[in-house]
C-alpha positions, 0 to 999 in steps of 0.5 A: 523308732526304726533305723530309718528314724532311729539311726539319727539318734543311735548312730548320729547327731548331737544326741548320739554324742551326749550318750557316750558317758551314759553308755559306758560311764557312771557319773551323775552328770551323764544321768541328768535326764529321766532315768531308765527304771525297771518296771519290775524293780523291787517286785517279787518274782512272778513265774507267769511274768517276764519283764522287758526293757525296750528302747522302742519309744516311738510309734512304729517300733512300739507297735511292732514290739507289742505285736511280738510280745502279744504273739509270745503271750499267746504261745507261751501263756506267760505275760510280758510286762514291757517297760518302754523308754525313749531311745536316748534316755535308755542309752543315757541310763543303761549302766545304772539300770543294769547295775540296779534291778533291770528287767529280765530281757532288754533291747541293746546292740550287737558288737562292742557295746554288747561285749562291754556289758557281758565282760562287766558281768552285767548280762547273762550268757544264753548259750542254751537259747542259741542251742534252740535258735542257732539253726536260723542264723548265719555264722557271721550272725552267730559271731557278732552275738558272742562275748569275748569269752566265746559265750552267747549274750545276744539275740539279733532281731534286725539289721541293715547294710551299708553299701554304695547306693546309686540311681539306676537311671543315672547309670543307664543314661551314662552307660556306667557299669557296676565296679567290682574292684578299686581300679574300676571304682576310681575310674568310674568316679573320674568319669562321673566327674567328667560328666558333671556329677559329684562322683560320691555324695558327702555330708559330715557337717555338724553332728553328722561326722559319724557318716564318714566312718562307713567309708573308712571302715570299708577301705580298711576291711577291703585292704586289710581284712576283717581281723585287722580291722577289728583289732584296730577297732578294739584298741589292740593295734596301733593307728600308726600301723603301716596298714592304717597308713595304707588305708589313709592313702586309699582315702586320699586317692578317693578324696578328689571325687568326694562332693565338695563342701561335705563339712557344711552338709548333713548326711540327709543333704548328701543323700538328697544330692544323690536322689536329685541326680547331682551326685553319682554314688553315696557310701551310706546305709539303707536308712537312705530310704527315709529320704524317699517318699515316692515309690517310683523314685524308690524303684530307681535306687539300687546299691552294690557292695563296696568294691574289692581292693585286695583279692585276699579279702574280696568283699567278704565283710559287710557293715550291718549294724544289728539290734536285738536283745540281752538277758540281765545278770539276775533275771527274776524269772529266768525260765520265762526270760529264756523262753521269751528270748527263744521266741524273739530269735525265731523266724516267727517273731522277726516276721511279725516285727517286720510286718509292722516295721518294714524299714530294716531286714530280719536277721533270722534266715527263715523269716518271711520276706514277702512284704520286703521292697526290692532294697530290703530283699537285696539287703537281706541277700547281701548280709546273708552272703557275708562271711563277716559282719561288722557293726560300724564305727563306734558300735565296734569300738569305744564310743568315746574314743571314736567320737572325741578322737577319731571322728574329729581327726578324720573331719579335719583331715578331709578338709585338707587330705595329706599323707595322714601321718600327723592324723594317725600319730594324734589318734594313736597318742590317745588310744591308751586313754580308752583301751587297757591291755 
């Protein structure tokens, strides 16, 4: 499934909540669903075969991966044996899978989730692969592919940005200008409210509380910078830090302009209110496009980067969740696996994938963009120009901490925004449960 469908499972909803233990825990209860088992488990090493564990179980990514592996087989004369498992089962079983006899190469996510398995010794470093593919990636993409030890463990395939989306016709009708900084952004929101619009679409009901993390992340990134934001996400900085207090103050300033009743609305409903011209803006990911089936409507949708708050940091960071590949700790065919990863990180492979699944954007800067729609092209430019790329909420932090502590706290706070002191004390009191020094 591409992000436009997969985001609902990877980043959102009840399914996402049930995978936390499976991703980072080893309890049997967390693995009650059918397990992920390597297709090469127990088999003797075959120098002509590479095994590949894929979470692309839905039709479109399955077809896209098949096109990529077919091209690799043709170029390399090796055979790729693909083990395709549905996305949720893959996540639920990943820990046990990696500790057993996993496939040589497997799909996974950049950021904290990649670094977790690298730190546990459940993945192999691939610096030699990056010596071959490195020229095709930005410094930000290189950084998000490294483990805590500074070695490479990840090969990116595609990503997508979070930004502030709007309809061009609404801005033209009212004469709105794209805001570049915080004062212009809040002034625009105030004017939209006067014009009878809900300034910022909001929907975080049910399993969609994840959707509010995008706003928090951008407020913190813009006000306090990438380094502090990542320290906070990794459990290295206290949530009672004055900088987090300042972020909450900014969010409270924005709160009156959020669409009312967000706690009873899904993210899809919030997105639809933007498309229906009931809301003026939405802080959301490119997967908004899955709500659009009409090309004329798609051409009327645009976005701008989240506005600057502190000029020291400007708009240098972009939230761009990234999916790609890792190498298992003891691949049966290490030479073949390294060749496969080099191919997967090539512009050719990414272009082939995007030609079948055009709902994301390629990470390799040399990948073809001829098939991209306008939103994809602009997304690629935004990401390519970023100094820093963050992964979004629980991809940059411990998923259990975010899902059981941070998100419920934010959700309750948004119902009655105050100075946030109680909220932040509560979150801070739980930090040590998930992060160790």
